[in-house]
ZAZA-465004 format. One record per residue (C-alpha): x, y, z. Coordinates in Angstrom, 1 decimal, padded with zeros to 4 digits. Example, Ala and Ser with C-alpha at 12.3 -4.5 7.8 and 13.67 -1.06 7.14 Angstrom:
// ZAZA-465004
atom x=012.3, y=-004.5, z=007.8
atom x=013.7, y=-001.1, z=007.1
// end
This chain:
// ZAZA-465004
atom x=091.8, y=-054.1, z=122.2
atom x=089.9, y=-052.2, z=124.6
atom x=093.0, y=-051.3, z=127.3
atom x=091.8, y=-053.3, z=130.8
atom x=090.6, y=-051.7, z=134.1
atom x=094.2, y=-053.6, z=135.2
atom x=095.8, y=-052.0, z=132.5
atom x=094.8, y=-048.5, z=132.9
atom x=094.8, y=-048.2, z=137.1
atom x=098.5, y=-049.4, z=136.9
atom x=099.3, y=-046.3, z=134.7
atom x=100.7, y=-043.0, z=136.0
atom x=098.4, y=-039.8, z=136.3
atom x=098.1, y=-036.6, z=137.6
atom x=095.0, y=-035.0, z=138.4
atom x=094.2, y=-032.0, z=135.9
atom x=091.1, y=-029.7, z=135.3
atom x=089.3, y=-030.5, z=132.1
atom x=086.3, y=-027.4, z=131.2
atom x=083.1, y=-029.3, z=130.4
atom x=080.6, y=-027.7, z=128.6
atom x=077.8, y=-027.2, z=131.9
atom x=074.0, y=-028.1, z=130.7
atom x=072.4, y=-025.3, z=128.7
atom x=068.6, y=-024.9, z=127.3
atom x=070.6, y=-022.2, z=123.7
atom x=072.6, y=-024.3, z=120.8
atom x=076.3, y=-022.6, z=122.2
atom x=077.8, y=-020.5, z=120.3
atom x=081.6, y=-019.8, z=119.9
atom x=083.4, y=-016.8, z=118.0
atom x=086.8, y=-017.6, z=116.4
atom x=087.8, y=-014.1, z=116.5
atom x=088.0, y=-011.1, z=119.4
atom x=084.4, y=-009.7, z=119.7
atom x=083.5, y=-005.8, z=120.7
atom x=083.7, y=-005.4, z=124.1
atom x=080.9, y=-006.5, z=126.2
atom x=080.2, y=-009.2, z=123.6
atom x=081.4, y=-012.8, z=125.2
atom x=083.5, y=-015.2, z=122.6
atom x=081.2, y=-017.8, z=124.0
atom x=077.8, y=-018.5, z=125.1
atom x=079.0, y=-021.9, z=126.7
atom x=079.4, y=-022.1, z=130.5
atom x=081.9, y=-023.7, z=131.2
atom x=081.3, y=-026.4, z=134.0
atom x=084.9, y=-027.2, z=135.2
atom x=086.2, y=-031.3, z=136.6
atom x=089.2, y=-031.7, z=137.9
atom x=089.5, y=-035.5, z=136.3
atom x=092.4, y=-038.4, z=136.2
atom x=094.3, y=-037.5, z=133.2
atom x=097.1, y=-041.0, z=132.3
atom x=100.4, y=-041.3, z=131.2
atom x=099.8, y=-043.2, z=127.9
atom x=103.0, y=-043.9, z=128.0
atom x=103.2, y=-047.1, z=128.7
atom x=100.4, y=-048.7, z=126.2
atom x=101.1, y=-046.6, z=123.2
atom x=101.7, y=-049.0, z=121.0
atom x=098.1, y=-050.3, z=122.1
atom x=096.4, y=-047.7, z=121.2
atom x=095.0, y=-046.8, z=117.7
atom x=092.4, y=-044.1, z=115.9
atom x=090.3, y=-047.0, z=115.0
atom x=089.4, y=-047.5, z=118.4
atom x=090.5, y=-045.3, z=121.0
atom x=090.8, y=-042.5, z=118.1
atom x=093.9, y=-041.6, z=119.4
atom x=097.8, y=-042.8, z=118.0
atom x=101.0, y=-041.1, z=118.9
atom x=103.9, y=-041.8, z=116.9
atom x=107.9, y=-040.9, z=116.4
atom x=108.8, y=-039.4, z=113.6
atom x=111.6, y=-036.5, z=112.9
atom x=110.7, y=-033.9, z=110.7
atom x=112.9, y=-032.3, z=108.2
atom x=111.6, y=-028.1, z=109.2
atom x=113.9, y=-025.9, z=110.5
atom x=111.1, y=-023.6, z=111.0
atom x=107.8, y=-024.5, z=112.3
atom x=107.0, y=-020.5, z=111.6
atom x=107.7, y=-020.7, z=107.8
atom x=104.7, y=-020.6, z=106.7
atom x=106.8, y=-021.6, z=103.2
atom x=108.3, y=-024.4, z=104.6
atom x=105.2, y=-025.7, z=106.2
atom x=103.3, y=-026.1, z=103.2
atom x=106.6, y=-027.4, z=101.3
atom x=108.2, y=-029.8, z=103.8
atom x=106.0, y=-030.2, z=106.5
atom x=102.8, y=-031.3, z=104.4
atom x=103.6, y=-033.8, z=102.8
atom x=105.3, y=-035.8, z=105.7
atom x=102.1, y=-035.5, z=107.2
atom x=100.2, y=-036.6, z=104.9
atom x=102.6, y=-040.0, z=104.1
atom x=102.2, y=-040.5, z=108.3
atom x=098.3, y=-040.2, z=107.8
atom x=098.3, y=-042.7, z=104.9
atom x=100.6, y=-044.8, z=106.8
atom x=098.9, y=-045.7, z=110.1
atom x=095.0, y=-045.3, z=108.6
atom x=095.9, y=-047.4, z=105.5
atom x=093.8, y=-044.8, z=103.6
atom x=094.7, y=-044.4, z=099.9
atom x=094.7, y=-040.1, z=098.9
atom x=095.4, y=-037.7, z=102.3
atom x=095.1, y=-033.9, z=101.7
atom x=095.9, y=-031.6, z=104.5
atom x=093.5, y=-029.1, z=104.0
atom x=095.1, y=-026.1, z=106.9
atom x=097.8, y=-025.6, z=110.0
atom x=097.4, y=-023.8, z=113.4
atom x=101.2, y=-022.8, z=115.2
atom x=099.8, y=-022.3, z=119.3
atom x=102.4, y=-020.4, z=121.1
atom x=101.8, y=-019.6, z=124.9
atom x=101.5, y=-016.0, z=125.8
atom x=100.6, y=-015.0, z=130.3
atom x=098.3, y=-013.8, z=130.3
atom x=096.0, y=-014.4, z=127.3
atom x=096.3, y=-012.4, z=124.4
atom x=094.5, y=-009.7, z=121.9
atom x=094.1, y=-012.2, z=118.5
atom x=093.0, y=-009.8, z=116.7
atom x=096.7, y=-008.3, z=116.8
atom x=098.1, y=-010.5, z=114.4
atom x=099.5, y=-012.4, z=117.8
atom x=099.8, y=-016.0, z=118.4
atom x=097.2, y=-018.6, z=118.6
atom x=096.7, y=-020.1, z=122.6
atom x=095.9, y=-023.4, z=123.8
atom x=092.0, y=-024.7, z=123.9
atom x=091.1, y=-025.4, z=127.5
atom x=087.2, y=-026.1, z=126.6
atom x=086.6, y=-029.6, z=126.4
atom x=085.6, y=-030.6, z=122.3
atom x=085.9, y=-031.6, z=118.8
atom x=086.3, y=-030.0, z=116.2
atom x=084.4, y=-031.5, z=113.3
atom x=080.6, y=-033.1, z=113.7
atom x=078.4, y=-035.2, z=111.9
atom x=077.3, y=-032.7, z=109.5
atom x=080.1, y=-030.5, z=109.1
atom x=082.5, y=-033.4, z=108.5
atom x=080.8, y=-034.0, z=105.1
atom x=080.9, y=-030.1, z=104.5
atom x=084.8, y=-029.4, z=104.7
atom x=085.2, y=-032.1, z=102.1
atom x=081.9, y=-030.8, z=099.6
atom x=083.9, y=-026.8, z=100.6
atom x=087.7, y=-028.5, z=099.8
atom x=087.2, y=-030.4, z=096.7
atom x=084.7, y=-029.3, z=094.3
atom x=083.6, y=-031.6, z=091.8
atom x=085.0, y=-034.5, z=093.2
atom x=083.3, y=-034.4, z=096.5
atom x=079.5, y=-035.9, z=095.8
atom x=082.2, y=-039.3, z=094.5
atom x=084.6, y=-039.2, z=097.2
atom x=081.3, y=-039.1, z=099.9
atom x=080.8, y=-042.5, z=098.7
atom x=083.5, y=-044.0, z=100.3
atom x=085.0, y=-043.9, z=103.8
atom x=086.6, y=-040.9, z=104.5
atom x=088.0, y=-039.5, z=108.0
atom x=089.7, y=-035.8, z=108.9
atom x=092.7, y=-036.8, z=111.1
atom x=094.2, y=-034.1, z=113.1
atom x=098.3, y=-034.4, z=113.4
atom x=099.8, y=-032.3, z=116.5
atom x=103.5, y=-032.1, z=117.8
atom x=105.6, y=-029.8, z=119.7
atom x=107.3, y=-027.3, z=118.2
atom x=110.0, y=-027.9, z=121.0
atom x=110.2, y=-029.9, z=124.1
atom x=109.6, y=-032.0, z=126.5
atom x=106.1, y=-030.5, z=126.3
atom x=105.5, y=-029.7, z=129.9
atom x=102.9, y=-026.5, z=129.8
atom x=100.0, y=-027.0, z=128.3
atom x=099.6, y=-030.4, z=127.1
atom x=097.2, y=-032.0, z=125.3
atom x=094.0, y=-034.7, z=127.4
atom x=092.5, y=-037.1, z=124.8
atom x=089.4, y=-038.5, z=125.7
atom x=089.4, y=-042.3, z=124.9
atom x=086.7, y=-042.6, z=122.2
atom x=086.1, y=-045.9, z=124.1
atom x=084.5, y=-044.1, z=126.7
atom x=081.9, y=-041.1, z=125.1
atom x=078.9, y=-041.4, z=123.9
atom x=077.3, y=-040.0, z=121.5
atom x=075.1, y=-038.1, z=123.7
atom x=077.7, y=-036.2, z=125.7
atom x=078.7, y=-034.5, z=122.4
atom x=077.3, y=-030.9, z=121.9
atom x=076.8, y=-029.5, z=118.1
atom x=078.3, y=-025.7, z=118.4
atom x=078.2, y=-022.6, z=116.0
atom x=081.5, y=-022.0, z=115.1
atom x=081.4, y=-018.8, z=113.9
atom x=084.1, y=-017.1, z=111.8
atom x=083.7, y=-013.4, z=110.6
atom x=082.5, y=-014.1, z=106.9
atom x=082.0, y=-018.5, z=108.0
atom x=079.5, y=-020.2, z=110.3
atom x=081.4, y=-024.2, z=110.9
atom x=080.3, y=-026.6, z=113.3
atom x=082.3, y=-028.3, z=116.1
atom x=081.6, y=-030.0, z=118.8
atom x=081.3, y=-029.2, z=122.9
atom x=081.4, y=-032.0, z=125.0
atom x=079.0, y=-032.4, z=128.6
atom x=080.7, y=-034.3, z=131.6
atom x=080.4, y=-038.2, z=132.0
atom x=082.1, y=-039.9, z=134.7
atom x=082.9, y=-042.8, z=132.6
atom x=085.1, y=-040.1, z=130.3
atom x=089.1, y=-041.9, z=130.7
atom x=091.9, y=-039.7, z=129.8
atom x=095.1, y=-039.8, z=128.5
atom x=098.1, y=-037.0, z=127.8
atom x=101.6, y=-038.0, z=126.9
atom x=104.3, y=-036.6, z=129.6
atom x=106.8, y=-034.8, z=128.2
atom x=106.4, y=-034.8, z=124.4
atom x=108.9, y=-034.8, z=122.0
atom x=110.0, y=-032.7, z=118.8
atom x=109.9, y=-036.0, z=116.9
atom x=106.9, y=-037.4, z=118.5
atom x=103.1, y=-037.0, z=117.3
atom x=100.2, y=-037.1, z=118.4
atom x=097.5, y=-038.5, z=114.9
atom x=093.5, y=-037.2, z=116.7
atom x=090.5, y=-038.9, z=114.8
atom x=087.8, y=-035.5, z=114.7
atom x=085.8, y=-037.3, z=112.1
atom x=084.9, y=-040.7, z=110.5
atom x=082.2, y=-041.3, z=108.5
atom x=082.2, y=-045.5, z=109.4
atom x=080.0, y=-046.2, z=112.3
atom x=081.6, y=-048.7, z=113.0
atom x=085.4, y=-047.3, z=114.3
atom x=085.8, y=-044.3, z=116.6
atom x=084.1, y=-041.4, z=114.8
atom x=084.5, y=-038.4, z=117.4
atom x=087.7, y=-037.9, z=119.8
atom x=087.8, y=-035.5, z=122.5
atom x=090.5, y=-033.0, z=123.2
atom x=091.6, y=-030.1, z=125.5
atom x=094.9, y=-028.6, z=126.6
atom x=095.0, y=-028.6, z=130.3
atom x=097.0, y=-027.5, z=133.2
atom x=100.2, y=-030.2, z=134.5
atom x=099.8, y=-029.5, z=138.2
atom x=103.5, y=-031.3, z=138.3
atom x=105.2, y=-028.6, z=136.0
atom x=107.7, y=-026.7, z=137.1
atom x=107.5, y=-022.8, z=137.7
atom x=109.8, y=-022.6, z=135.1
atom x=107.9, y=-024.6, z=132.6
atom x=109.0, y=-023.3, z=128.7
atom x=106.2, y=-022.2, z=127.5
atom x=104.2, y=-024.2, z=125.1
atom x=104.8, y=-024.3, z=121.0
atom x=102.8, y=-026.2, z=119.4
atom x=101.7, y=-027.2, z=115.5
atom x=098.6, y=-028.9, z=114.9
atom x=097.7, y=-030.2, z=110.6
atom x=094.0, y=-030.8, z=110.0
atom x=094.0, y=-033.4, z=107.0
atom x=090.9, y=-035.2, z=105.3
atom x=092.1, y=-039.4, z=104.8
atom x=090.1, y=-040.6, z=101.7
atom x=089.8, y=-044.5, z=101.2
atom x=088.6, y=-045.0, z=098.1
// end
């Protein structure tokens, strides 16, 4: 059920800057690696906009992946060390698969990758093995083209049969430690984003090229965040849905909370991407 204007107006909020994509004639290109000197990481020009970002905690129970494109859940993890790759695959992947199946009703869920982000002040050189940083451009991880392609890439001979049924790509995002105040995640209510707001953009790796959506500014966009997220909480974000009558894509971005204290703990977070099949 879409939240009413009266409900939204009653929520606490902050004003934060979100980096949309400025209008451009050419298709944007984003490099997923550190380019040579003089080569820009992105051909897209950011269009910073100061937006109202509502603390969704008071109404979190009324949100859903199929409507607004996001859901907040409380779920402890048995993982002791989120920087231990083996433990993540042994413990956290199965936890996330069970969670996504529970929330979406999918009959089969597969985690296919994860990213750990740890803020380093002043930026870092990703080629030197340093941590991934929060993403500060408004985007969605998959497109109407790259969502099905991900199934083909991962599922082999099963892919075409699976693509005959509904499937979702759901991101499971969680702070590694809390309360998280540094570079929190803003998520846009999918009911307020038109398909024309999404701009297909190349995401170029060293060995392949994918496709994501960058997002154009629209004053109708309604933004949410979860104030002071804890390590026992997770945001589920709909990055793709093959069902045309559901939320299909959900724009999101990190932002700087102007109310965060000067001595804020640097953000540490982990995100998993899952394929959720309804077969």
